[in-house]
C-alpha positions as CSV (number, residue, x, y, z in Angstrom):
1,X,20.8,1.1,59.8
2,X,23.0,4.2,59.3
3,X,23.8,5.9,56.0
4,X,27.5,5.2,56.3
5,X,26.7,1.4,56.5
6,X,25.5,1.5,52.9
7,X,28.5,0.5,50.6
8,X,29.5,2.6,47.6
9,X,28.2,0.1,45.1
10,X,24.7,0.3,46.7
11,X,24.9,4.1,46.6
12,X,25.7,4.0,42.9
13,X,22.7,1.8,42.3
14,X,20.4,3.9,44.5
15,X,21.4,7.2,42.8
16,X,21.0,5.6,39.3
17,X,17.5,4.4,40.1
18,X,16.5,7.7,41.7
19,X,17.8,9.5,38.6
20,X,15.7,7.3,36.3
21,X,12.6,7.9,38.4
22,X,13.3,11.6,38.6
23,X,13.4,11.8,34.8
24,X,10.3,9.7,34.5
25,X,8.2,11.8,36.9
26,X,9.3,15.2,35.6
27,X,9.7,14.3,31.9
28,X,7.4,17.1,30.5
29,X,9.4,19.7,32.5
30,X,12.9,18.3,31.7
31,X,12.7,17.2,28.1
32,X,13.7,20.0,25.7
33,X,11.2,18.8,23.0
34,X,8.0,16.8,22.9
35,X,7.9,13.0,22.9
36,X,6.7,12.8,19.3
37,X,7.9,16.2,17.9
38,X,10.0,16.1,14.7
39,X,12.6,18.8,15.2
40,X,15.4,18.1,12.6
41,X,16.8,15.9,10.0
42,X,17.2,12.1,10.3
43,X,20.1,11.0,12.5
44,X,21.7,14.3,13.1
45,X,24.9,14.3,15.0
46,X,25.2,15.4,18.7
47,X,25.3,19.2,19.0
48,X,24.4,22.0,21.3
49,X,20.9,22.0,19.9
50,X,20.5,18.2,20.1
51,X,22.6,16.9,22.9
52,X,22.2,13.3,21.9
53,X,21.4,13.9,18.2
54,X,18.1,12.9,16.5
55,X,16.5,9.5,15.7
56,X,15.4,7.8,12.5
57,X,12.5,10.3,12.1
58,X,14.3,13.4,13.2
59,X,13.0,13.5,16.7
60,X,15.3,14.7,19.5
61,X,16.9,11.6,21.0
62,X,17.4,13.1,24.5
63,X,13.7,14.0,24.8
64,X,12.7,10.5,23.6
65,X,15.1,9.0,26.2
66,X,13.5,11.0,29.0
67,X,10.0,10.1,27.9
68,X,11.1,6.5,27.3
69,X,12.2,6.3,31.0
70,X,8.7,7.1,32.0
71,X,7.1,4.4,29.8
72,X,9.8,1.8,30.6
73,X,9.7,2.3,34.4
74,X,5.9,2.5,34.6
75,X,5.3,-0.7,32.7
76,X,8.1,-2.6,34.4
77,X,7.1,-1.4,37.9
78,X,3.4,-2.1,37.3
79,X,4.2,-5.6,36.0
80,X,6.5,-6.3,38.9
81,X,3.9,-5.2,41.5
82,X,1.1,-7.2,39.9
83,X,3.3,-10.3,39.5
84,X,4.3,-10.1,43.2
85,X,0.7,-9.6,44.3
86,X,-0.4,-12.7,42.3
87,X,2.6,-14.9,43.2
88,X,2.8,-14.1,46.9
89,X,-0.9,-14.5,47.5
90,X,-1.1,-17.8,45.7
91,X,2.2,-19.2,47.1
92,X,1.3,-18.3,50.7
93,X,-2.1,-19.7,50.3
94,X,-0.6,-23.0,49.0
95,X,1.9,-23.1,51.9
96,X,-0.7,-22.4,54.6
97,X,-3.6,-24.6,53.3
98,X,-1.4,-27.5,52.0
99,X,-3.1,-30.6,50.7
100,X,-4.9,-30.6,47.4
101,X,-4.8,-26.8,47.0
102,X,-1.0,-26.8,47.3
103,X,-0.7,-29.7,44.8
104,X,-3.0,-28.1,42.2
105,X,-1.3,-24.6,42.4
106,X,2.2,-26.1,42.5
107,X,1.6,-28.4,39.5
108,X,-0.1,-25.6,37.5
109,X,2.9,-23.4,38.3
110,X,5.3,-26.1,37.1
111,X,3.3,-26.3,33.9
112,X,3.5,-22.6,33.3
113,X,7.3,-22.5,33.9
114,X,7.9,-25.4,31.5
115,X,6.9,-23.1,28.6
116,X,9.7,-20.7,27.6
117,X,8.7,-17.2,28.8
118,X,9.5,-15.3,25.7
119,X,7.8,-17.7,23.3
120,X,4.7,-17.8,25.5
121,X,4.6,-14.0,25.6
122,X,5.1,-13.6,21.8
123,X,2.2,-16.1,21.1
124,X,-0.2,-14.4,23.5
125,X,0.6,-10.9,22.6
126,X,0.4,-11.7,18.9
127,X,-3.2,-12.9,19.4
128,X,-4.4,-10.2,21.9
129,X,-5.0,-6.5,21.0
130,X,-2.0,-4.2,21.3
131,X,-2.7,-2.5,24.7
132,X,-0.4,-1.4,27.4
133,X,-2.6,-3.0,30.2
134,X,-2.7,-6.3,28.3
135,X,1.1,-6.1,28.0
136,X,1.4,-5.5,31.8
137,X,-0.9,-8.3,32.6
138,X,0.9,-10.8,30.4
139,X,4.3,-9.9,31.8
140,X,2.9,-10.1,35.3
141,X,1.3,-13.5,34.9
142,X,4.4,-15.0,33.4
143,X,6.7,-13.5,36.0
144,X,4.4,-14.5,38.9
145,X,5.4,-18.2,38.3
146,X,8.9,-17.4,39.5
147,X,7.6,-15.4,42.5
148,X,5.3,-18.3,43.4
149,X,8.2,-20.7,43.6
150,X,10.3,-18.5,45.9
151,X,7.2,-17.4,48.0
152,X,6.2,-21.0,48.6
153,X,9.7,-22.0,49.6
154,X,10.1,-19.2,52.2
155,X,6.5,-19.5,53.4
156,X,6.9,-23.2,54.1
157,X,9.9,-22.5,56.3
158,X,7.9,-20.0,58.4
159,X,4.6,-21.9,58.4
160,X,6.0,-24.7,60.6
161,X,7.3,-22.4,63.3
162,X,5.8,-22.2,66.7
163,X,4.2,-18.8,66.5
164,X,2.3,-19.8,63.4
165,X,1.1,-23.0,65.1
166,X,0.0,-20.8,68.1
167,X,-2.0,-18.6,65.8
168,X,-3.7,-21.7,64.4
169,X,-4.6,-22.9,67.9
170,X,-6.0,-19.5,68.7
171,X,-8.4,-20.0,65.8
172,X,-6.9,-17.4,63.4
173,X,-7.9,-17.8,59.7
174,X,-5.7,-18.4,56.8
175,X,-5.6,-14.7,55.7
176,X,-4.6,-13.6,59.2
177,X,-1.7,-16.1,59.2
178,X,-0.6,-15.1,55.8
179,X,-0.6,-11.3,56.3
180,X,0.1,-11.0,60.0
181,X,2.4,-14.0,60.7
182,X,4.2,-15.2,57.5
183,X,4.5,-12.1,55.4
184,X,6.3,-9.9,58.0
185,X,8.9,-12.6,58.6
186,X,9.7,-13.1,54.9
187,X,10.0,-9.5,53.7
188,X,13.8,-9.5,53.4
189,X,14.2,-12.2,50.7
190,X,11.0,-11.0,49.0
191,X,12.3,-7.5,48.7
192,X,15.5,-8.8,47.2
193,X,13.5,-10.9,44.8
194,X,11.3,-7.9,43.9
195,X,14.4,-6.1,42.8
196,X,15.5,-8.9,40.6
197,X,12.0,-9.3,39.1
198,X,12.0,-5.5,38.4
199,X,15.3,-5.7,36.6
200,X,14.0,-8.7,34.6
201,X,10.8,-6.8,33.7
202,X,12.9,-3.9,32.3
203,X,14.9,-6.3,30.1
204,X,11.8,-8.4,29.2
205,X,9.9,-5.3,28.1
206,X,12.8,-4.0,26.1
207,X,13.0,-7.4,24.3
208,X,9.3,-7.4,23.5
209,X,9.5,-3.8,22.2
210,X,12.5,-4.7,20.1
211,X,10.5,-7.6,18.6
212,X,7.6,-5.3,17.9
213,X,5.1,-6.6,20.5
214,X,5.9,-4.3,23.4
215,X,5.2,-0.6,23.6
216,X,3.8,0.5,20.3
217,X,5.0,3.5,18.3
218,X,4.9,6.5,18.4
219,X,5.2,6.1,22.2
220,X,8.8,6.1,23.4
221,X,10.4,3.3,25.3
222,X,14.1,2.3,25.3
223,X,13.7,-1.1,23.7
224,X,11.6,0.3,20.9
225,X,14.2,3.1,20.4
226,X,16.9,0.4,19.9
227,X,14.7,-1.3,17.3
228,X,13.9,2.0,15.5
229,X,17.5,3.1,15.2
230,X,19.4,-0.2,14.8
231,X,20.0,0.5,11.1
232,X,22.0,3.6,12.0
233,X,24.8,1.5,13.5
234,X,25.9,0.5,10.0
235,X,26.6,4.2,9.3
236,X,28.2,4.9,12.7
237,X,25.2,6.5,14.2
238,X,25.0,5.8,18.0
239,X,21.2,6.4,18.2
240,X,20.6,2.7,19.0
241,X,23.5,2.3,21.4
242,X,22.4,5.1,23.7
243,X,19.0,3.6,24.8
244,X,20.7,0.2,24.9
245,X,23.3,1.6,27.3
246,X,20.5,3.1,29.4
247,X,18.8,-0.3,29.7
248,X,22.0,-2.0,30.7
249,X,22.9,0.8,33.2
250,X,19.5,0.7,34.9
251,X,19.6,-3.1,35.2
252,X,23.1,-2.9,36.7
253,X,21.9,-0.2,39.2
254,X,19.0,-2.4,40.3
255,X,21.3,-5.4,40.7
256,X,23.7,-3.4,42.8
257,X,21.0,-2.6,45.2
258,X,19.6,-6.1,45.2
259,X,23.1,-7.5,45.9
260,X,23.5,-5.2,48.9
261,X,20.0,-6.3,50.2
262,X,20.9,-9.9,49.9
263,X,24.3,-9.4,51.7
264,X,22.5,-7.5,54.5
265,X,19.9,-10.2,54.8
266,X,22.5,-12.9,55.1
267,X,24.5,-10.9,57.7
268,X,21.3,-10.3,59.8
269,X,20.6,-14.1,59.7
270,X,24.1,-14.8,60.6
271,X,23.9,-12.4,63.6
272,X,20.7,-14.0,64.8
273,X,22.4,-17.5,64.5
274,X,25.4,-16.4,66.5
275,X,23.1,-15.0,69.2
């Protein structure tokens, strides 16, 4: 694949994602003030000193946005990686072993998906201690049900192919078949799905933080910043709109890249079919 083959929309998405990760990684070096440092009056207007103004406690909004990128991306990425690890392993195991294992895992997955995700998360997080790792685990477990459904579908298509049957006849174990035969041949749709799950995790984390069960103050994350500054909208203060816009922009950037990956996967499949 050459650089010029990547469309403009995908480049916009890639640049937006890289910018967000750049801000997250180098937040202490880029942010003009500390994450929790009170530097001025409440809801000050944008100025040369405070480029985005201040928030409901007088903290620099730009600094909070930069540190919030770190928290939001870390939690969303960790939850996405963990959900994929759980979902892919279980779905591929079900597709390879079949029989009672497949039935038990599939029916349990259907049961989990029958419960609305947000309601399930709110109930569980309201009971468990407020901890970032518990938050990541709950998000990952709930999201892994969607990954399981896709992973099982693509794995079943590959599991009946001749090279997989040949591996079984050679006496290869289930783990060999999963990681050496099925996984490499399902990477394209799984990578696209990972992008979608990552975007969903960003939005889901922001929703939980807005409802008070996500990232806890005084740590900065974009969803929590919308919640903290929502009352300012009444007085024409844009402090809540800026993190809300950042959430939407990042989700759009991820979707632009995912759309390109899906189109590229479809074109590759079409090319193989024509051949």
